[in-house]
C-alpha positions in Angstrom: 8.4 4.3 -34.7 5.1 4.6 -36.6 2.0 6.2 -35.3 0.3 2.9 -34.4 3.3 1.8 -32.3 3.4 5.2 -30.6 -0.3 5.1 -29.6 0.0 1.5 -28.3 2.9 2.5 -26.0 1.0 5.5 -24.6 -2.3 3.7 -23.8 -3.1 3.6 -20.1 -3.8 0.3 -18.5 -7.2 -0.3 -16.8 -7.1 -1.0 -13.1 -9.8 -1.6 -10.5 -9.6 -0.4 -6.9 -10.7 -2.9 -4.2 -12.0 -1.1 -1.1 -13.6 2.3 -0.7 -13.2 4.9 2.0 -10.6 7.6 2.8 -7.5 5.6 1.8 -9.2 4.8 -1.6 -9.5 8.5 -2.2 -5.8 9.0 -1.5 -4.8 6.2 -3.8 -7.0 7.6 -6.5 -5.0 10.8 -6.4 -1.7 8.9 -6.6 -2.9 6.8 -9.6 -4.1 9.9 -11.4 -0.7 11.7 -10.7 1.3 8.6 -11.8 -0.5 8.5 -15.1 0.1 4.9 -15.9 -3.3 3.4 -15.1 -6.9 4.3 -16.0 -9.3 3.6 -13.1 -12.1 1.5 -14.4 -14.1 1.3 -11.2 -14.2 0.5 -7.5 -15.1 -2.6 -5.6 -17.0 -1.9 -2.3 -20.0 -3.1 -0.4 -22.8 -4.6 -2.5 -25.3 -1.9 -1.4 -23.0 0.9 -2.7 -23.1 -0.4 -6.3 -23.6 2.5 -8.7 -22.5 5.2 -6.2 -19.3 7.2 -6.9 -16.0 8.0 -5.1 -14.3 11.0 -6.6 -16.3 10.4 -9.8 -15.3 6.8 -10.1 -18.2 4.3 -10.0 -18.6 1.4 -7.6 -18.9 -1.4 -10.1 -19.3 -4.4 -7.8 -18.4 -6.2 -4.6 -16.0 -8.9 -3.5 -18.1 -11.6 -5.1 -17.7 -10.0 -8.5 -13.9 -10.3 -8.6 -13.7 -13.5 -10.6 -16.1 -12.1 -13.2 -14.2 -8.7 -13.4 -10.8 -10.4 -13.7 -11.9 -11.6 -17.2 -12.3 -8.0 -18.3 -9.5 -6.2 -16.2 -6.0 -7.5 -15.6 -4.9 -5.1 -12.9 -6.2 -4.4 -9.4 -4.9 -2.7 -6.2 -6.1 -2.9 -2.6 -7.4 0.4 -1.5 -9.0 -0.5 1.8 -7.1 1.2 4.7 -5.3 -0.4 7.5 -5.7 0.9 11.0 -4.3 -1.6 13.5 -5.3 -4.9 11.9 -4.1 -6.0 8.5 -6.7 -8.8 8.1 -9.1 -7.0 5.7 -6.2 -6.1 3.4 -4.9 -9.6 3.5 -8.3 -11.0 2.7 -8.8 -8.7 -0.2 -5.3 -9.3 -1.6 -5.8 -13.1 -1.5 -9.2 -12.8 -3.2 -7.7 -10.7 -5.9 -4.9 -13.1 -6.5 -7.2 -16.1 -6.5 -9.4 -14.3 -9.1 -6.3 -13.9 -11.3 -5.5 -10.2 -11.0 -2.1 -8.7 -11.4 -1.4 -6.4 -8.4 1.2 -3.8 -9.5 3.3 -1.5 -7.4 1.8 2.0 -7.4 4.3 4.8 -6.8 3.5 8.5 -6.6 5.6 10.6 -9.0 6.3 12.8 -5.9 7.9 9.9 -4.0 11.5 8.9 -4.1 12.3 5.2 -4.4 15.9 4.3 -4.7 16.8 2.2 -7.7 18.8 0.0 -5.3 15.6 -0.8 -3.3 13.0 -3.6 -3.8 9.3 -3.1 -3.6 6.9 -6.1 -4.0 3.5 -6.5 -5.6 0.5 -4.6 -4.5 2.4 -2.0 -2.4 1.4 1.6 -2.7 4.0 4.4 -2.1 2.2 7.7 -1.4 3.1 11.3 -2.1 6.5 12.5 -0.7 7.5 9.2 0.8 11.2 8.4 0.6 12.6 4.9 0.3 16.4 4.8 0.5 19.0 2.4 -0.8 19.0 -1.3 -0.1 15.5 -1.2 1.4 13.2 -4.3 1.0 9.5 -3.7 1.1 7.1 -6.7 1.0 3.8 -7.2 -0.7 0.5 -5.3 -0.2 2.1 -2.6 2.1 1.1 1.1 2.5 4.1 3.5 2.6 2.1 6.6 3.4 2.5 10.3 2.8 6.0 11.6 3.8 7.1 8.4 5.4 10.9 7.8 5.5 12.3 4.3 5.2 16.0 4.5 5.6 18.8 2.4 4.1 18.9 -1.4 4.7 15.5 -1.5 6.4 13.2 -4.4 5.8 9.4 -3.9 5.8 7.7 -7.3 5.5 4.3 -8.0 3.9 1.0 -6.3 4.9 2.5 -3.4 6.9 1.3 0.1 7.0 4.0 2.7 7.5 2.0 5.8 8.4 2.3 9.4 7.5 5.5 11.3 8.4 6.9 8.3 10.3 10.6 7.4 10.3 12.0 3.9 10.0 15.7 4.3 10.5 18.6 2.4 8.9 18.8 -1.4 9.3 15.4 -1.7 11.0 13.2 -4.8 10.4 9.4 -4.4 10.6 7.8 -7.8 10.7 4.6 -8.8 8.8 1.2 -7.2 9.5 2.5 -4.3 11.6 0.9 -0.9 11.8 3.5 1.9 12.4 1.7 5.1 13.4 2.0 8.7 12.2 5.1 10.5 13.4 6.5 7.4 15.1 10.2 6.9 15.0 12.5 3.9 15.5 16.1 3.8 16.6 18.4 2.2 14.0 19.0 -1.6 13.6 16.1 -2.9 15.8 13.3 -5.3 15.0 9.6 -4.8 15.6 7.7 -8.1 15.7 4.8 -9.2 13.6 1.2 -7.9 13.9 2.3 -5.1 16.2 0.6 -1.7 16.6 3.0 1.3 17.2 1.0 4.3 18.1 1.3 7.7 16.5 4.2 9.8 17.8 5.9 6.9 19.7 9.7 6.4 19.9 10.8 2.8 19.6 14.3 2.5 21.0 14.7 -1.2 21.3 13.5 -4.4 19.6 9.9 -5.5 20.3 8.2 -8.9 20.2 5.3 -9.9 18.1 1.9 -8.4 18.9 3.4 -5.3 20.6 0.8 -2.7 21.5 1.1 1.0 22.6 0.4 -0.1 26.2 3.5 -2.4 26.0 5.7 0.5 24.9 4.4 2.7 27.8 5.3 0.3 30.5 
């Protein structure tokens, strides 16, 4: 391998982050630790243009995505998801329509089994563990220290929060928020667009749009 080939293979890829706030800061740390991408800037509210988040500049708003896609190939959604997935869905669709590639971002401190599948735009945070034969959909957050056990299915636009436990064979349907320190029993299903509160124990299957109040009945 000559020097030119070596340098080309070691170049970082520019990526823009879509959405500011606390989750953006956490994803910045994961991207820096992963070392694969160079953060080119952040997309946030129009009035925040020129400000900085952890020393990275806000370079535009949602309306600028088509223009920026001509300069940058990669983007990741860094808006958080508390309860509703709608903002992350909207931003993901805008980025796709603009022509961005949305890669999977995985912390080097996470463990993701080679026998699992993680789809585009999902971010796997520090110390998360994804075991064998797991399927995780697009644009999900697998947050710090979350455990997703063997044969589980996490559909699109889900947020599996910090230190939560998804046990073996569980299916989490699209758009669900699964709170910090919550735990499921094995082989159950949680319906779409549900909100499972922090610390809850889910021992049986739940329908779509389940809320913490439903679990406390």
